[in-house]
LOSEZA-819447 format. One record per residue (C-alpha): residue number from 1; residue in three letters; x, y, z. Coordinates in steps of 0.2 Angstrom, whole numbers, padded with zeros to 4 digits. Layout:
BEGIN
num_residuo_x_y_z
NUM_ALA_X_Y_Z;
...
END
This chain:
BEGIN
num_residuo_x_y_z
1_UNK_0933_1242_0024;
2_UNK_0945_1251_0014;
3_UNK_0940_1262_0001;
4_UNK_0954_1255_-0011;
5_UNK_0951_1241_-0023;
6_UNK_0968_1232_-0015;
7_UNK_0977_1232_0000;
8_UNK_0992_1222_0003;
9_UNK_0991_1216_0018;
10_UNK_1005_1201_0021;
11_UNK_1019_1191_0020;
12_UNK_1035_1182_0019;
13_UNK_1032_1163_0015;
14_UNK_1044_1150_0011;
15_UNK_1047_1154_-0007;
16_UNK_1050_1172_-0004;
17_UNK_1040_1188_-0002;
18_UNK_1021_1183_-0005;
19_UNK_1008_1199_-0004;
20_UNK_0991_1195_0002;
21_UNK_0978_1207_-0006;
22_UNK_0964_1213_0003;
23_UNK_0949_1217_-0010;
24_UNK_0935_1226_-0010;
25_UNK_0917_1219_-0015;
26_UNK_0915_1231_-0028;
27_UNK_0917_1229_-0048;
28_UNK_0935_1234_-0049;
29_UNK_0939_1220_-0034;
30_UNK_0929_1207_-0042;
31_UNK_0937_1209_-0057;
32_UNK_0954_1208_-0050;
33_UNK_0950_1192_-0040;
34_UNK_0943_1184_-0056;
35_UNK_0960_1189_-0065;
36_UNK_0970_1181_-0051;
37_UNK_0958_1165_-0051;
38_UNK_0961_1163_-0070;
39_UNK_0981_1163_-0068;
40_UNK_0979_1151_-0055;
41_UNK_0981_1160_-0040;
42_UNK_0971_1157_-0024;
43_UNK_0956_1170_-0019;
44_UNK_0946_1169_-0003;
45_UNK_0929_1174_-0005;
46_UNK_0913_1177_0003;
47_UNK_0898_1164_0001;
48_UNK_0882_1164_0011;
49_UNK_0888_1150_0020;
50_UNK_0906_1153_0024;
51_UNK_0923_1162_0016;
52_UNK_0929_1148_0003;
53_UNK_0947_1146_-0003;
54_UNK_0944_1147_-0022;
55_UNK_0956_1140_-0036;
56_UNK_0952_1137_-0054;
57_UNK_0945_1119_-0054;
58_UNK_0951_1115_-0070;
59_UNK_0970_1119_-0068;
60_UNK_0978_1104_-0055;
61_UNK_0993_1116_-0051;
62_UNK_0979_1130_-0045;
63_UNK_0969_1115_-0034;
64_UNK_0986_1109_-0027;
65_UNK_0989_1124_-0021;
66_UNK_0973_1125_-0010;
67_UNK_0977_1106_-0001;
68_UNK_0996_1116_0001;
69_UNK_0988_1133_0009;
70_UNK_0976_1122_0021;
71_UNK_0987_1109_0025;
72_UNK_0975_1096_0023;
73_UNK_0980_1079_0027;
74_UNK_0972_1071_0010;
75_UNK_0964_1072_-0007;
76_UNK_0945_1074_-0003;
77_UNK_0936_1078_-0017;
78_UNK_0930_1097_-0017;
79_UNK_0916_1107_-0020;
80_UNK_0916_1116_-0038;
81_UNK_0905_1132_-0037;
82_UNK_0895_1139_-0054;
83_UNK_0885_1155_-0056;
84_UNK_0870_1146_-0062;
85_UNK_0862_1129_-0067;
86_UNK_0868_1131_-0084;
87_UNK_0886_1132_-0081;
88_UNK_0883_1116_-0069;
89_UNK_0875_1106_-0082;
90_UNK_0890_1108_-0092;
91_UNK_0900_1099_-0078;
92_UNK_0888_1085_-0070;
93_UNK_0872_1075_-0077;
94_UNK_0857_1080_-0068;
95_UNK_0842_1066_-0066;
96_UNK_0826_1071_-0063;
97_UNK_0828_1071_-0044;
98_UNK_0844_1082_-0044;
99_UNK_0836_1095_-0057;
100_UNK_0820_1096_-0045;
101_UNK_0832_1101_-0029;
102_UNK_0844_1112_-0040;
103_UNK_0828_1121_-0045;
104_UNK_0823_1123_-0029;
105_UNK_0838_1127_-0019;
106_UNK_0850_1135_-0030;
107_UNK_0856_1149_-0026;
108_UNK_0860_1141_-0011;
109_UNK_0867_1132_0003;
110_UNK_0865_1115_-0005;
111_UNK_0878_1105_-0013;
112_UNK_0873_1091_-0026;
113_UNK_0886_1076_-0030;
114_UNK_0881_1070_-0048;
115_UNK_0888_1059_-0062;
116_UNK_0903_1070_-0070;
117_UNK_0898_1075_-0087;
118_UNK_0907_1070_-0103;
119_UNK_0908_1090_-0106;
120_UNK_0916_1094_-0088;
121_UNK_0934_1101_-0088;
122_UNK_0935_1101_-0069;
123_UNK_0953_1092_-0065;
124_UNK_0954_1073_-0058;
125_UNK_0962_1082_-0042;
126_UNK_0946_1092_-0037;
127_UNK_0937_1076_-0040;
128_UNK_0951_1064_-0031;
129_UNK_0949_1054_-0047;
130_UNK_0930_1051_-0045;
131_UNK_0918_1049_-0059;
132_UNK_0906_1060_-0050;
133_UNK_0904_1079_-0047;
134_UNK_0901_1090_-0032;
135_UNK_0892_1105_-0037;
136_UNK_0885_1122_-0031;
137_UNK_0877_1137_-0035;
138_UNK_0880_1151_-0019;
139_UNK_0867_1161_-0014;
140_UNK_0877_1176_-0012;
141_UNK_0876_1186_-0028;
142_UNK_0893_1193_-0025;
143_UNK_0900_1176_-0028;
144_UNK_0889_1172_-0042;
145_UNK_0895_1188_-0050;
146_UNK_0913_1183_-0047;
147_UNK_0909_1166_-0053;
148_UNK_0902_1172_-0069;
149_UNK_0916_1183_-0072;
150_UNK_0929_1170_-0069;
151_UNK_0921_1160_-0081;
152_UNK_0927_1141_-0075;
153_UNK_0920_1130_-0061;
154_UNK_0929_1137_-0046;
155_UNK_0934_1123_-0032;
156_UNK_0931_1132_-0014;
157_UNK_0935_1123_0002;
158_UNK_0933_1134_0017;
159_UNK_0948_1147_0019;
160_UNK_0955_1140_0035;
161_UNK_0969_1129_0039;
162_UNK_0964_1111_0040;
163_UNK_0956_1107_0057;
164_UNK_0952_1125_0062;
165_UNK_0935_1134_0063;
166_UNK_0927_1138_0046;
167_UNK_0929_1156_0043;
168_UNK_0911_1168_0041;
169_UNK_0923_1185_0040;
170_UNK_0939_1190_0029;
171_UNK_0950_1193_0045;
172_UNK_0946_1175_0050;
173_UNK_0953_1170_0033;
174_UNK_0969_1182_0037;
175_UNK_0973_1175_0053;
176_UNK_0975_1158_0046;
177_UNK_0980_1160_0028;
178_UNK_0987_1178_0027;
179_UNK_1006_1172_0022;
180_UNK_0997_1158_0010;
181_UNK_0986_1164_-0003;
182_UNK_0985_1179_-0015;
183_UNK_0970_1188_-0010;
184_UNK_0954_1190_-0001;
185_UNK_0938_1199_-0007;
186_UNK_0930_1209_0011;
187_UNK_0914_1206_0008;
188_UNK_0909_1207_0028;
189_UNK_0902_1193_0038;
190_UNK_0891_1179_0032;
191_UNK_0874_1175_0034;
192_UNK_0870_1159_0035;
193_UNK_0888_1153_0045;
194_UNK_0886_1134_0041;
195_UNK_0894_1124_0027;
196_UNK_0882_1118_0014;
197_UNK_0870_1101_0015;
198_UNK_0877_1089_0003;
199_UNK_0866_1077_-0005;
200_UNK_0873_1062_-0016;
201_UNK_0860_1060_-0032;
202_UNK_0869_1043_-0038;
203_UNK_0862_1024_-0045;
204_UNK_0844_1033_-0043;
205_UNK_0846_1036_-0025;
206_UNK_0846_1052_-0013;
207_UNK_0857_1053_0001;
208_UNK_0862_1066_0014;
209_UNK_0882_1065_0016;
210_UNK_0884_1080_0027;
211_UNK_0869_1091_0034;
212_UNK_0870_1110_0031;
213_UNK_0862_1125_0028;
214_UNK_0846_1118_0019;
215_UNK_0836_1106_0032;
216_UNK_0832_1087_0028;
217_UNK_0815_1092_0032;
218_UNK_0814_1105_0016;
219_UNK_0824_1093_0004;
220_UNK_0813_1080_0008;
221_UNK_0798_1089_0006;
222_UNK_0803_1093_-0013;
223_UNK_0807_1075_-0016;
224_UNK_0791_1070_-0008;
225_UNK_0801_1055_0001;
226_UNK_0814_1052_0013;
227_UNK_0833_1054_0012;
228_UNK_0844_1039_0015;
229_UNK_0858_1041_0026;
230_UNK_0876_1041_0022;
231_UNK_0888_1033_0008;
232_UNK_0878_1018_-0001;
233_UNK_0890_1007_0012;
234_UNK_0900_1008_0026;
235_UNK_0913_0999_0015;
236_UNK_0912_1011_0000;
237_UNK_0931_1015_-0002;
238_UNK_0926_1031_-0013;
239_UNK_0914_1043_-0003;
240_UNK_0910_1058_-0013;
241_UNK_0912_1073_-0005;
242_UNK_0919_1082_0010;
243_UNK_0917_1079_0026;
244_UNK_0918_1060_0024;
245_UNK_0931_1047_0024;
246_UNK_0944_1052_0010;
247_UNK_0942_1045_-0007;
248_UNK_0954_1038_-0020;
249_UNK_0958_1034_-0037;
250_UNK_0960_1015_-0036;
251_UNK_0970_1009_-0053;
252_UNK_0966_0993_-0062;
253_UNK_0985_0990_-0058;
254_UNK_0993_0984_-0041;
255_UNK_1002_0997_-0034;
256_UNK_1020_0994_-0024;
257_UNK_1026_1008_-0013;
258_UNK_1043_1014_-0008;
259_UNK_1050_1004_-0023;
260_UNK_1070_1007_-0027;
261_UNK_1068_0997_-0041;
262_UNK_1056_0993_-0056;
263_UNK_1052_0974_-0061;
264_UNK_1050_0968_-0079;
265_UNK_1034_0974_-0085;
266_UNK_1029_0986_-0073;
267_UNK_1024_1004_-0075;
268_UNK_1035_1017_-0065;
269_UNK_1029_1033_-0055;
270_UNK_1044_1043_-0052;
271_UNK_1047_1057_-0040;
272_UNK_1064_1068_-0040;
273_UNK_1080_1065_-0050;
274_UNK_1084_1049_-0046;
275_UNK_1083_1034_-0058;
276_UNK_1077_1018_-0048;
277_UNK_1086_1000_-0054;
278_UNK_1077_0992_-0069;
279_UNK_1070_1009_-0076;
280_UNK_1073_1004_-0093;
281_UNK_1062_0991_-0093;
282_UNK_1046_0999_-0087;
283_UNK_1032_0999_-0099;
284_UNK_1027_1016_-0094;
285_UNK_1037_1032_-0084;
286_UNK_1030_1047_-0077;
287_UNK_1037_1059_-0065;
288_UNK_1027_1068_-0053;
289_UNK_1039_1082_-0052;
290_UNK_1058_1080_-0058;
291_UNK_1063_1094_-0048;
292_UNK_1054_1087_-0031;
293_UNK_1040_1101_-0029;
294_UNK_1027_1093_-0020;
295_UNK_1013_1105_-0026;
296_UNK_1017_1100_-0044;
297_UNK_1019_1081_-0039;
298_UNK_1000_1084_-0031;
299_UNK_0994_1091_-0046;
300_UNK_1001_1076_-0057;
301_UNK_0995_1063_-0046;
302_UNK_0977_1058_-0052;
303_UNK_0983_1060_-0071;
304_UNK_1000_1050_-0071;
305_UNK_0991_1038_-0062;
306_UNK_0978_1035_-0076;
307_UNK_0990_1037_-0088;
308_UNK_1002_1021_-0082;
309_UNK_0987_1011_-0077;
310_UNK_0978_1014_-0097;
311_UNK_0995_1008_-0102;
312_UNK_0989_0990_-0096;
313_UNK_1003_0986_-0085;
314_UNK_1000_0975_-0072;
315_UNK_1008_0984_-0058;
316_UNK_1013_1001_-0053;
317_UNK_1031_1004_-0045;
318_UNK_1032_1020_-0034;
319_UNK_1046_1028_-0029;
320_UNK_1047_1036_-0013;
321_UNK_1039_1052_-0009;
322_UNK_1044_1063_0006;
323_UNK_1031_1063_0021;
324_UNK_1031_1083_0026;
325_UNK_1019_1095_0017;
326_UNK_1010_1089_0003;
327_UNK_1019_1073_0004;
328_UNK_1008_1068_0019;
329_UNK_0993_1070_0007;
330_UNK_1002_1062_-0008;
331_UNK_1005_1047_0001;
332_UNK_0989_1045_0010;
333_UNK_0981_1044_-0007;
334_UNK_0993_1030_-0014;
335_UNK_0992_1021_0002;
336_UNK_0974_1019_-0002;
337_UNK_0978_1015_-0020;
338_UNK_0989_1001_-0014;
339_UNK_0977_0994_-0003;
340_UNK_0969_0975_-0006;
341_UNK_0955_0975_-0016;
END
């Protein structure tokens, strides 16, 4: 490991010069990483499972950057990482069983999906618009030290491009994301090397959503009963965690895609500088990005859908959005929102 706190190691992306800093796993490196995260930048850091690609979970623009960097094709819920149980309780509601698991396995490779707390500041993009949150207190002290310095939940899927092997060393991260992120903390190899186990603690049921670093048997021993498997229903439209089918926020209003006009009484969700026919009669209007920036559009998607829906419209006309880059994920989410219900 380089003795300097930061070493520039990469960089030309499509938007100009971008330097990825290789940070040391000491106080100076962690302070620099925390500063970057609070500024909305992307920082990869080690946990005991794999390296995570971190962003401020309260900042939708920062979270959108995760999807852009990973070239992730859809907006799954992301796991938000906290330094301790007290911080987790500000973001989620823990019933008796959920708290029993938290006390038994945190810090450690277990993610709990719990109802979202009223005090939560995790953004809709990180939760995929759901009323639940996926939370974890990582086992690696270095990761918890970083999270304490940040002082906010940090969303952190694995630090690799979508579909590639999860990284267990900093050089794995750089091989995939060197021109796409702002920094990586070199904390050596991870000691679990397998993603966290995910357990849903919703509606009085305990369900194993993803096997991982904590064995099923250990969880069942703490609970004193057998875990259920998978989502509550095969037809469930809103899976609760990574590693499952993509979830979506389905508004009450009907959603009309690729609209070139706005019909009387409809709300309008726009993209770019164009003005569709009939926009003057729209009951509510939001523009995902007037400049045509897909990262900005992704950051605004769930909040703007909610805002138009809350205006009480019967339908939302959505103007066309390009299918490249994050546009693929935005269109995927909108198609799910428009599906028959």
